[in-house]
N, C-alpha and C positions, 0 to 999 in steps of 0.2 A: 504491500501501499504507499501511496504518496504522501508525505510528512509535509504539512503547511508551514512555512515560515514565517515568523512575524518578527517585522521589523519596529523598533522602538529608537528613536531619537534621544539621547542625553544631553540637555542643556541646560543654562544658568543664565538669568537675566542679569548680565555682569560683562565687562571688556575682557576676562579670561576667565576660562571654568578651569579644565583640567589640563588642556595642553598651553601651560603657561608657557607666553613670550610669541604665541603665532600671531599677535597683534601687530606684530611690526613685518610681516611678511608683505612684499608690495600687493598683493592681491586681498590683502585681507579686508574684512567686511566688520569685524568685531566692533570697532568706532562706532558703529550705527545702531548698538544696542537699545540707545535711548530713545530712538525713532520708532515711532509706533509702526511703521513702514515697512522696516528689518523684519518685525514678527507676523506680518501677515503676508509678505514674500515668502519668508521660511514657510510658513504654514500651508501656503499655497503649492509650494514647491514639496512637501513631504505627503501632500495629498495626490499631488501628478506622480510621486514616486511608488503610492500604496503604501507608505509605511500605516500600522497600525495606529501610532502615537508616539507625542512628546512626552517628555519629562522632563520639568524644571528642579532642578536642585535650588538649596538655599541656606544659608548662612544667615544668623540673626548679629554677629559680631565680628570683627576683625581677627586675622592671626598675627598677633602682638607678642607671642612669646618668643619667638625668634629675636636674640642680641635684644633683648628686652623691649622691645617695640614695634610699632606699626609701619617703622619705615621701610622696610623690604617689600612688605605685601604692598604699598600705596605705590611704591617706586615701580615696581613689576607688575602692578596691577593685579594681582593674584586675589580673584574675589572681592575686589573693591576696585573701584567704585561697583555697586550695586543694586537694583531695584528690588522692588515686591514682585515674584514670580507670578501670584494671582491675576495683577492689574491687566496681565498681556493676553490672558486666556480667551475674556470675550470678545477681542477684536481677532484673535487668531480662529475662533470659531466659527464667527460671522461671514470671514470668507472660506470655510471647509464644509461638506456635509458628513463625513466620515471618521475625520482625525479625531483621536482620543486625546486627552490632556491630565497627565498628573503632576502634581504641583506638591513641593514640602512645605511642611507647617509643624510647629514646636509646641506641645503640648506643656511645655513647662513655664512659660510667663506671661502669655495671655490669658484670658478668660474662656470657658467654654461657649457661652452664651452668644457671644459676637462671634465666634468662629463659627456655629452653628449655623448660623442666619446668612456667612458670608460663602458658605460650600452650598447650601440651598438657592441662593442668588445665581452661583455659576451651575450648577444642574440643571435651573432652570435654561439660563442662557446658553448652555450649550445643548441644551434638548438630550441630557444623561449622558453626556462624553467627558465626565471630570472625575478623576481618582484624587486619592489624599495619600503623600507619603509623610506616614507618622514617624516622628523623630523627637527626640526629648533636649537636644542641644546638650552639645559638649564643649564650648568653647569659653574658658573663663571671660572673655570681653564680654560675650553675650549674658553672662551674668549680671555682670556691671554693670549694662545698660540698661537690666531692667531693677534694678536696686539693689541687687545683691552683694555683698562685700567679696564671694568665691562662688565658685562653680557649685550648683548644688549635686550633692551627693548621688551617684549614681544608681541606687536602689530607691533610694526617695524618689529622684526623677521618674523610675519606672510606677512607683506607687501613684503618683501624682496623676501619672497618664493612663492608668487604670480605673480611675475615678472618672477622669476626663472625658474617657470612651464612654462610660455609663452614663455621664450625663448628656453626652453626644446621642444615643441611644435613645435616651428616652425623651429628647428633643425632635428628633428625626421621626422614629418610629411610634411615638407613643402618645405625641401631643395633639395629633389632628388625626380625623378618620379619613379615610381614602375618599368618601363623600360628603365632606364638611362644605366644601364650596358647592352651592346651589345656583348663584346667580339668578336667584327669583326676581324679574325685575317688575313684577305687576304687584307684589308683597314688599317689593325693596328691600330685600334679603340677602345678601351677597354671601353670606356665610352662616350655616346652622349652627348657632352658639352650644346647643345642646351635644356637638360633636368635636368640639375643641377644647382641651383642658390643660389645666396647670399640672406641672412636673412635680414640684416641691421636693427636690431635692435637697436634703440635708446629709451631709460629708465629712467627712474629716479635711478634706482640701475646698470645697464649695458649694454654695448655697444657692441655688436656682430655682424660683418660683416658677417661670414661665409664663404662659405657654409661648411656643416656638412664635416666632414674628412670622414663618414662610409659611405659604400653603405647601401640601406634599409634593415635591418635586419628582420627575422620573424616576430616579433610584432610591428617592429618600434618604438611604444611606448609600454615600458615593462607594466608588470603588476603593477599597483598603489595601494598604501594600507597606511592608518594611523591608530595607536593605538588611541583608544578613552577612 
């Protein structure tokens, strides 16, 4: 039996992702990462090449341990400057029909309620073509950027992540019934209130009342994956 080949592009919304220094090549295009046209052109090229998807990596701090500072990373363009990976996805989705999108987001430093809404919005805008790479973040600089004196201990980060996912599942899967939105113009009822509920989550790390602000998206819970 013939096997099907699945091809995915590994990218990052920055000037230099993995192949550091390639931005100096005379045919370089990386310096355009701040331009939306760069991402829409890339999406169209991937769709034309029948790629299954594009995965956008991310970090929320800079590499400043080498030589006790960020100078080398800044000088060489090593994942800095970098932009939010989530914000280019709607534009890429608008110019494609089949391309899937995966993006990295950390469970350690930002609250789950806001992220749940962000991902549901992306799932709506992409018509169910979005996935989430779950990370807990490891850079000491990332910890300092979000008010911590030092990096959150590894096992504790994953304890936070476990509850983070619990909150998200409650928001994505349990807050709205599939048929909650009825759009009854005659009775002026957009959503049936009896089919939307608070989640009233109270845990060790998070306290979230709900309800989820987004109506159910195509996937409800996006494709979830994690690097091994």
